[in-house]
N, C-alpha and C positions, 0 to 999 in steps of 0.2 A: 189627421189621417183617418180614412174610412176604416171601419171595423168589418171584418168578414162575418157574414151570417153563419149560423151553425151549419146549415145545409151545405154551403159552399166549402166551408172548412173541412167538413166530413168528406165531401166528394173528392177533394184534392189531397187528402191526407195519406192515401195509399201510394206513396212514392218511395223509391229506394233511399236508404240511408247512405249519405255520401261521406267518405273519409276525408279528413283534412290532412292526412299524412302525405309527404312527398314520396314519389315512387319513380322507378326508372321508366324511361320511354320504352314501350314494347318493341321487340325486334332487334335489340342490340344497341351498341353505342357507337358514337363517332370517335375519331382519334385525335381530336383537337378542340380548342375552345370555340364556342359559338357567340357571335356578337350581334346578330340580327335575326329576326323571325317574322313571318306573317302567315296568315291563313288565306289560301286562294285556290279556287277550282277543286275543292274537296281534299286538298293536301295541306300539310304544315310544311312551310319552306324555311330552311335554315341556311345561314352562311357564316363563315368565320375561318379560323386558321386550321382547318382540317383538310384532308385529301379531297380534291375536286373543288373546294371552296364553297360549293353549294350542294344541298341535299334536300330531298322532300320525303315526307312520311305520310302514309295514308291512314294513320291511327292504329295500325297493327304492325306494319313492316315498312322498311325503307324501299323506295321505288327508284329504279335507275334514272338518273338525271344528268344531262350534259353539263360539264363543268363550265365555270367562268374562268377567265385568265387571272383573276384576283378576287378576294372576298368582296361580297356586296355589303357595304357598310350600313345601308338602310333600304328597306323595301317600301313599296306603296302600290296600291291598285287604283287605276284611273281608267274610266270607260271600259271596265272589265278586262283590262290588260295589266299584267304584272310588270312593274318597273323597279329598277335598282340604281343606287348611287354608289360611286366609288372611284377607283382609278384603275382602268382596265387597258393594259397593253395589248394591241391587236394589229397585225399587219404593218408593223413599223411605226404605228401611231399610238397615242394614249387617249382614251375616251373616258368621260366622266359619268356615262349613263349606259344602262342596258335595258332591254325589254324582252320578255318571253314571247316568242312567236308561235308557241304551241308544240314545237319540237326542239327548239334550240334558242340561242341568245343572239339578239341583234345589238350591235354596239353603235352608239351615236354620241354626239356632243364632244367634239375634239377639244382637248385641253393640252397643256404642255406637260410639265412634270408635277403638277399639283393634283388635287383630288377633291371630289365632292363627298360630303360626309352624311348628309341628311336630305330628306325630301318629304313633301306633303302635297295635298291638293288644296288650292286656294283660288276662289273666283273662277272655278272650272278650268284651271290650268295647273300643271305640275310646277312646284317651286323647289328648286335644288339649292342647297347651301353648302359651303365648304371654304377652301382656301384658294380657289381658282380666280385669278383676276379677269379671265376672259374665257369664253367658250364659243367654238366655231368662229373665232375672230371678233365676237361681240363683247365689249367691255361690260363686266357684270358686278364688280365690286363685291365679290364673295357670294352674291345672291342672284339667281337667274330664274326666269319664267320660260316654260316650254308649252306652246299651245298645240302641239302635235305635229308641227311642221317647221316652226322657226323659234329661235331664242330671242329673248329681249331682257332688258334690265329694269330694275325699279328706279324711280326718279329720286334717288337719294344715294349718298356715298357713305359707306360703312368703313370706319377705321378700327382696326383691331389692335389690342394692346401689346401683343407679342409679335414682334416683326418677323421672326422666323417661323413660329408655330401658329400664326394667325389663322383662325378657323371659325366658321359658323358651325356649331355642333348640334343645334336643335332648331327645327321649324315645326310649328304645329298650329292648325286652325282651331281656335277656341272662341266661342261666342261671336262668330263673324269677323274676328280679327286674326291676322297672321302674327303669331308670336315667334320672335327670333331671338336666339341666345347663343352665346359662345364666349370668345375672348374679346368682346366688343368694348371699345373705349368711348366712341362717339359716333353720331350720325349727323352729317352735314355740319360738323364742328360743334355740335351740342352734345354734352356728356350724356351717355346712356348707361354706362357702367354695367356691361355684360348682357343687357336684355332690352328689347323694345317691342312694341306691337304696332301694326300698321293696318290701315284699311286698303292699302295698295298705293296710296298717294301720300297722305300725311303720316307722320310718325309720332308715337307717344313713348318717350323714354320710360323704362321700368328699372330704375337705378338700383343696383346692388353693390356689394363690396368690390371695388375696382382691383385689377391685377390678378383676378382669379378666373373662373369660368363657369358658365351655365352648361349643363349636360342634357337636360330633358325638360319638357313640359307635359302636363296631363290635365284633363278636365275631370273634376270629381265634385259632385254636389253643386254644380253650376259655378264653381270657382276654378280659376286657373292656378295650378300648382307648378312650382319651379324647383328643380333640384340641381345640385352641382357642388362645386368646391368654393364656398364663400363662407367665411367664419361668422359674420354678423348680419350681413344685409344692411338695411337702413336703420338698424336698431343700435342703441348704445351697447358697449362691450359687455356690460353686466346684464343685459336683457336680450342677448342675441338669439338668432334662430339659425344656427349653422346648418347648411346643406339643404334646407327646405323652407319655402315660404309659399304663401298663396295670396291671390287677389281676386276680387270681383269688380274692380274698377281700375284705378291707376295707382293705388296705394297698396304696398305689401303689408301683409299681416303675419304675425307669428303663428306657427303650428306647434303649440305648446312652447317649449324652449329649444326646439331643434333636435338634432341627432348627433350622436358620436359616429358619423358616417359621412363619407364623401360620395354623394349620390351620382349614379351613372344612368339609371333608367327607372321609369315609373310605368305603372299600368293600373287603370281603374278596373275593378272586378265587382261582381255582385255583393261581395262581403266587405270590400274596403279597397283602399288605394295602396298597392304594393310599391315599395321603393327598394332598389338594390344598389349596391355599390361596394366601396372599399372601407372596411372598418377603420375608424380612427380612435386612438386612445387619448387624443388631445382634449383637454377641458378648457373651453374658452371663458367660462364663467366661474367665479368663486363665490359660493360653493358650486361644484359641477352639477348642473341639473339638466343636462341634455339626455334625452332618452337613449338608452343602450339597447339597440335592436340587432346587434351583430352586423352582418352584411346584408340582411334582408328583413325589412320591417313592414308593418301594415298599419295604416291609419284608418280607423272606422268612423271618423267624424268626431270622435270624442277623445280617444286615447290611442297610444302606440302599443303594438305587441311585437314580440320577437318571433319571426317566422323562419329563422334559420335553424331552429332546433330540429334535430333529426335529419337535417340536410348536410351539415358539416360542422366541424368544431370551429369556434371563433378563432381566427388567426390570420393567415396571409391569403386566404381564399378571397376571390372577388366575384360578385354578381355583375356580369356585363349587361344583361338584358332580362327584363321581365315582360311577359306578354299574356294577355287574357283573350282566349278565343270564345266569344259569346255563342257561337254556333254549336259548340260542344260543351260549354260551361267548364272549360279547363284552363288553369293558369300554369304557365311554364316559367321556370327559372333556369337561366343559362349562365355559366361562369367557369371558374377554374377549380371545380370540386370533382371528387371521384366516387363518393359514396352517398347513398341515401337510405337511411334506416338500416344500414348494414348491407344493403344490396348494391351491386354495381350500377351506377347511374352517371357514367362519365359525361360531364359537362352539361347535361340536360336532366332536369327533374320536373315532374308534373304532379299536380293534385287537382281534385275536383272541388269547385266551390259549392257551398250550400245552395240548394234550389231556392229560387226566388219565391217570396210569398205571393199567393194568387189573389189578385184583385178583380180580374176580368173574366167573364164567362165566354166572351167572344172578342176576337181581334183578327180582322181580315184585311188583306190588301189585294185589290184587283184593278184591272184596266177599265176605264170608263167606257160605256157603250157608245157614247157620243164622240169620243176622241181617244184614239189608241195611245196617245202620248200622255194622257192624264191618268193619274193614279187616284183611286178612291179608297180611303181607309175608313173602316167602320169598327166600332167596338161597343161592347155592352158592359156596364158596371151594375151588378146586381145589388150592391150594398146601398142601404137607404140614406146614409149620411152624406153630407155635401163634400165633394172633392173640389178643392179650390181651382186647380189648373192641371190640364193634361198637356205636357210639352211633346210635340211631335218631332222625332229625330230621324235622320236619314244617313245612310252610309253607302259608299261604293264598294267597300271590301268586307262588310259584315262585322267590322271591328271598330273602326274609327267613325263615330257618329257625331253629327252636328245638328243643331236646331234648325228646323225649317218652318216652324209655326207653333201655335198654341191654341187650345180650345178651353174655354172656361167651363167649369163644372157647375151644375145647378141641382138644387134639392129636388127630389122626386123625379129626376130625369135619369133614365137608364141607358138610352141609345145615343151615341155620338158619331159624328163623321167628320172627315177632313179631306179636302180635295187638293192634290198637289199637281199644278200645271207643269209637269216635267218637260225640260227642253233637250234632254239627252236620251240616248238609247243604251241598251245593255242591261246588266243585272244590277238592281238596286235593293237595298235592305231598309226596312222601316221598323221603328219601335216607339213605344210611348214611355215617357219619364214622368212619374208623379210622386211628388215629395222625394223620399229617398229610395224609391223602388223603380224597377223597369218592367215593362211587359216582355213577352217573348219577341224574338226577331222574326219579321215576316219578309221573305225575299220575293221579288217579282222581276220578271224580265220584260223590258220595254222593247218592242220590235224596232229594229233599225230601218225605218221606212225611207224609201227613196222619194224625192220630190216629184210631183207631177205638174205638167203644164198643158192646159187645154184651151183651145181657141174655138168659141162658138160663133161660126160665120154669120148665121142668121141674126144673132143678137149683138154682133160686134163686141163680144165680151171675152176677156182674157181671164182665166182662172188658174191660180197657183195654189197648190196644197203641199206644204213642206214641214218636216219636223225640225228644221233649223231656219233661222232668219237668213235673208239673202238679198240679192240685187237683180232686178229685171232690166234688160236693155233691149230696145227695138232698133234694128238697123234696116236701112233701105237695101235694095238689091245691089247697089253700088258700094255698099259698105259704110255709108254715112249714118251715124247714130241719130235717130229721130227723137227718142225719149228714153228716160231712165227713172226708175223708182224702186224704193225698198219695200220688202214685204216681211211681215213678222211670222212667227210660228203659227201653223194652222192654215186655214183657207182664206185666200184673198181674191176678191173679184174686182176687176178693173175694166171699165168701159174703154173701148178703143174707138176714138172719134177724131174727126178732123184730118184724117189721112187720105190721100188721093188713092185712086184705084191702082193696084200693083202688087208685086210680090215683096214680102218683108221677112226678115229673120228675127226671131225672138230668142234670147238667151236668158237663162237663169243660173246664177252661181250662188250656192249656199255658203254659210260661214265656215263649213267644214270642207269646202272645195268641190261638192257635187255640182256637175255641169249638165244642163239640158239645153239643146238647141232645136228649134222647131221652125219650119217654114210655114208662113201663113199667106193667104190671099185676101186682099181687100177688094171687094167688088162694088 
């Protein structure tokens, strides 16, 4: 780890002292439990078993928000649009998904009496998981992909262990793999015992204790952590890791000796990995050596600490959801509690994480002058020691980041850069990860450019400039297709030759459905 120079340390030392105490959310309380949360468009969005089922908070007060017909079980931001998963009765039908249109909710994804419980972004598509066998008539085997217009399934069959309560409870993209967990028993007839990961085609079983469930995944220090209700995992009974395991490959590793807790939710923060759930007084090992963290604990990479002190007394309370908002450096705990440090904090409490140590004197994100869809990241490290690696991470919601590349550090080099050839538009967020620390988050908005189609008559040259790949087709005036070819992102020039004099029509359709038609004359 690089050491900060005295000058830098002094320059960044005049920062506010942040409390680690839990506090009520400003502006009053909700009247029921909260089970999901996300940060989007300058608000904190909550959903659960309270009036209206959904609410948003601007950091100071609650803001009027149209209700949904049922609680949103999981949120996700994709292409700068807020989506939710659940079971939503509307207009005599039941839908598994909603999206925020700026003023209200649009319902889509027709299901029957089932529900969708979780969602994430994977391979630039939304992935929904739950107990629905089909959606909009498409068989999905509990797991569905949405590309913005149509539903599709994965090329494998998931079997769940509980016939009545079968459910995919967690999906999360970690280290370029989609991690899937729930009440899973096998995939394509091969035992997976609660969890597996996939690249979209092949599957890798991540076996845990069968006949229980996985509730959540999270990435922390480059490892995939998994929590839920499993007493041992793949370990002997006297060496078990109840409720929490991690992996950086296909083998689970213990996190000390596990927890006296049935995990429901995890969230990586600047100070550690939070895990919340339901306290368990069961000892699976003799002697009992599972860490007792109440209903809310934190793993700092070395040891566990109890974070429920001052939040509530250990007992029947449950932490349903934990969430860290990196844009505000706040961590939220949601569950069935009513007091925080003696103050009313019904169902939601919040605290500020310690500020991150400063390693960089400069970190910027800007659009390239040569290509409006390309993002150029620059940073300066003033410290003289060698930094081994800078991992570049991106997010579409400012919270859930994934690796998009890496830059090696070198001795006596201060300035670094990274070019991201982005293929999407909308708001994106970038940060750097180095050893156990993160840079600040840098947001940038990619303009949603429309494709252009230009025919240069004198040169018989067709030019296409598009932010999305697509297909060009040339038709005669009678409607007969003369030629067809694909174009990639950016500018493509194609000579038009061998065509007789006459009128032709050129069409371009992008992968997102943008359509251009132009009449050209060959002379």
